C-alpha positions as CSV (number, residue, x, y, z in Angstrom):
1,M,57.6,34.6,-94.3
2,A,57.2,32.4,-97.5
3,A,60.8,31.5,-97.3
4,R,60.6,30.0,-93.9
5,V,57.3,27.9,-94.9
6,R,59.3,26.4,-97.5
7,K,62.5,25.4,-95.2
8,K,60.1,23.9,-92.7
9,D,58.3,21.9,-95.8
10,V,61.8,21.0,-97.0
11,L,62.8,20.0,-93.5
12,L,59.8,17.8,-92.9
13,W,60.1,16.5,-96.3
14,L,63.5,15.1,-95.4
15,V,62.3,13.8,-92.0
16,L,59.8,12.1,-93.7
17,I,62.2,10.7,-96.5
18,I,64.8,9.4,-93.7
19,V,62.0,7.8,-91.5
20,L,60.6,5.9,-94.6
21,V,64.3,5.1,-96.2
22,L,65.0,3.5,-92.2
23,A,61.7,1.6,-92.4
24,A,62.4,0.2,-95.7
25,V,66.1,-1.1,-94.5
26,A,64.3,-2.5,-91.3
27,A,61.7,-4.3,-93.5
28,L,64.4,-6.0,-95.5
29,Q,66.6,-7.1,-92.7
30,P,64.8,-10.6,-92.5
31,A,65.2,-10.8,-96.2
32,T,68.9,-10.0,-96.1
33,D,69.3,-12.7,-93.4
34,A,67.6,-15.2,-95.4
35,V,70.1,-14.4,-98.6
36,M,73.0,-14.5,-95.8
37,R,72.1,-17.7,-94.2
38,Q,72.2,-19.4,-97.6
39,L,75.6,-17.9,-98.4
40,Y,76.7,-18.9,-95.0
41,P,74.9,-22.2,-94.2
42,R,75.7,-24.4,-91.2
43,E,75.8,-27.5,-93.3
44,Y,77.3,-30.7,-91.3
45,R,76.0,-28.7,-88.2
46,E,75.6,-32.4,-86.2
47,Y,79.6,-32.7,-86.8
48,I,80.6,-29.0,-86.3
49,E,78.5,-28.8,-82.9
50,K,79.5,-32.1,-81.4
51,Y,83.2,-31.4,-82.7
52,S,83.6,-27.8,-81.2
53,R,82.0,-28.7,-77.9
54,E,84.3,-31.8,-77.7
55,Y,87.3,-30.0,-78.4
56,D,86.3,-26.3,-77.0
57,V,86.6,-24.6,-80.3
58,D,83.9,-21.9,-81.1
59,R,82.0,-23.1,-83.5
60,N,81.6,-20.3,-85.5
61,L,85.2,-20.5,-86.1
62,V,84.8,-24.0,-87.3
63,Y,82.1,-22.9,-89.8
64,A,84.0,-20.3,-91.1
65,V,86.9,-22.3,-91.4
66,T,84.9,-24.8,-93.5
67,R,83.3,-22.4,-95.8
68,I,86.4,-20.8,-96.9
69,E,88.3,-24.0,-97.0
70,S,85.9,-25.7,-99.1
71,N,83.0,-23.9,-99.1
72,F,81.5,-27.1,-97.7
73,D,82.3,-29.6,-100.6
74,P,83.2,-32.6,-99.0
75,N,85.1,-33.5,-101.9
76,A,87.2,-30.7,-102.2
77,V,91.0,-31.0,-103.5
78,S,93.2,-27.9,-103.4
79,S,96.2,-27.3,-105.6
80,A,98.5,-28.3,-102.8
81,D,96.6,-31.3,-102.6
82,A,94.7,-30.5,-99.2
83,R,91.2,-32.3,-99.3
84,G,87.8,-32.8,-97.7
85,L,85.7,-30.2,-96.0
86,M,88.6,-28.5,-93.8
87,Q,91.2,-28.9,-96.6
88,M,93.9,-31.0,-94.6
89,T,97.1,-32.2,-96.2
90,Q,98.5,-35.8,-95.2
91,D,101.3,-34.4,-93.4
92,A,98.7,-32.1,-91.2
93,F,96.3,-35.4,-90.7
94,E,99.1,-37.5,-89.5
95,W,100.1,-34.6,-87.2
96,V,96.8,-34.3,-85.9
97,Q,96.2,-38.1,-85.6
98,Y,99.6,-38.8,-83.8
99,R,98.7,-35.7,-81.3
100,M,95.0,-37.0,-80.6
101,G,96.5,-40.3,-80.2
102,D,93.7,-42.2,-82.5
103,D,94.6,-45.4,-83.4
104,S,91.1,-46.3,-84.7
105,G,92.8,-47.0,-88.2
106,T,91.3,-44.3,-89.9
107,T,93.3,-43.0,-92.8
108,Y,93.9,-40.3,-95.1
109,A,91.8,-42.0,-97.6
110,D,88.9,-41.3,-95.3
111,I,89.5,-37.4,-95.3
112,F,86.5,-37.1,-97.7
113,E,84.0,-38.0,-95.1
114,P,82.6,-35.3,-93.3
115,E,82.9,-36.6,-90.0
116,V,86.3,-37.4,-90.2
117,S,87.2,-33.8,-91.8
118,I,85.4,-32.0,-89.4
119,R,87.0,-34.1,-86.5
120,Y,90.3,-33.9,-87.7
121,G,90.1,-30.2,-88.6
122,T,88.4,-28.9,-85.4
123,Y,91.2,-30.8,-83.6
124,M,93.7,-29.0,-85.3
125,L,92.3,-25.6,-84.7
126,H,92.0,-26.8,-80.9
127,L,95.9,-27.5,-81.1
128,L,96.7,-24.7,-82.4
129,L,94.8,-22.1,-80.2
130,E,96.3,-24.1,-77.2
131,E,99.9,-23.8,-78.7
132,T,99.4,-20.4,-80.0
133,G,97.2,-18.8,-77.2
134,D,95.8,-16.5,-79.9
135,E,93.0,-17.0,-82.6
136,K,94.7,-15.0,-85.3
137,L,97.8,-17.3,-85.0
138,A,95.8,-20.4,-84.9
139,I,94.1,-19.2,-88.4
140,C,97.4,-18.2,-89.8
141,S,98.9,-21.4,-88.4
142,Y,95.9,-23.4,-90.2
143,H,96.8,-22.0,-93.4
144,A,100.6,-21.1,-93.7
145,G,102.0,-23.8,-90.9
146,M,102.9,-23.3,-87.5
147,S,106.5,-23.3,-88.5
148,N,106.0,-20.4,-90.8
149,V,104.1,-18.4,-87.8
150,N,106.8,-19.0,-85.7
151,A,109.3,-17.7,-88.1
152,W,107.3,-14.3,-88.6
153,L,106.9,-14.1,-84.7
154,S,111.0,-14.2,-84.4
155,Q,111.3,-11.3,-87.0
156,Q,110.9,-7.9,-85.9
157,E,109.3,-6.2,-89.0
158,Y,106.5,-8.9,-88.7
159,S,106.0,-8.8,-85.0
160,K,107.1,-6.3,-82.2
161,D,106.9,-8.4,-79.4
162,G,107.6,-11.8,-80.5
163,K,103.9,-12.7,-79.4
164,T,101.7,-11.4,-81.7
165,L,101.5,-10.8,-85.7
166,D,101.6,-7.1,-86.6
167,K,101.9,-8.0,-90.5
168,I,101.3,-11.3,-92.1
169,P,104.1,-11.6,-95.0
170,Y,102.0,-14.0,-97.0
171,S,99.5,-12.1,-98.7
172,D,97.4,-15.5,-99.5
173,T,97.6,-16.0,-95.6
174,E,96.3,-12.3,-94.8
175,W,93.6,-12.9,-97.4
176,Y,92.7,-16.0,-95.5
177,Y,92.8,-14.8,-91.7
178,N,90.5,-11.6,-93.3
179,K,88.3,-14.1,-94.8
180,V,88.3,-16.5,-92.1
181,S,87.6,-13.4,-89.6
182,E,84.9,-11.9,-91.5
183,A,83.1,-15.3,-91.9
184,K,83.2,-15.8,-88.2
185,Q,81.3,-12.6,-87.2
186,I,79.0,-13.2,-89.8
187,Y,78.0,-16.8,-88.5
188,Q,78.1,-15.2,-84.8
189,R,75.6,-12.3,-86.1
190,L,73.1,-14.5,-88.3
191,Y,73.1,-17.6,-85.4
192,A,73.3,-15.8,-82.2
């Protein structure tokens, strides 16, 4: 009889501990979300919301790319000389400007202005999504260039069907794709 009572007591204590742990986790969720919002802010919201709507690109993808590319630093410059919030090279900028039909006089020197960087970067995402038809391919193309992604799609070891990437051969592009995808999911959860 004493062994039965002890088993019941232990079981009750275990249930109580589990309930308390779950309650503590639930109580911490708002604090955790507040910390996550600090780590995943929606800086330059006016521009990101405007151009993501205008160019039909998921705003969470634009936030994610901006966070991973520059961590919202408008003066960021990479080792490849990509510049601004969305880290565009001069060649990418000129390609996007041509595709936009933009004759406004905006130059690559203007890429450090947040609105210019977000406008051109979001339009580039729009073009890549439109041309690839696939978010993974668009993200990889944003990082490694569309010509590299097209080359990978033509190689059986990276793409079995020539339409989807089964393996990303550049480790930095694979890292980039994973980080952007993760950040996008976090933005979706935090700002649903």
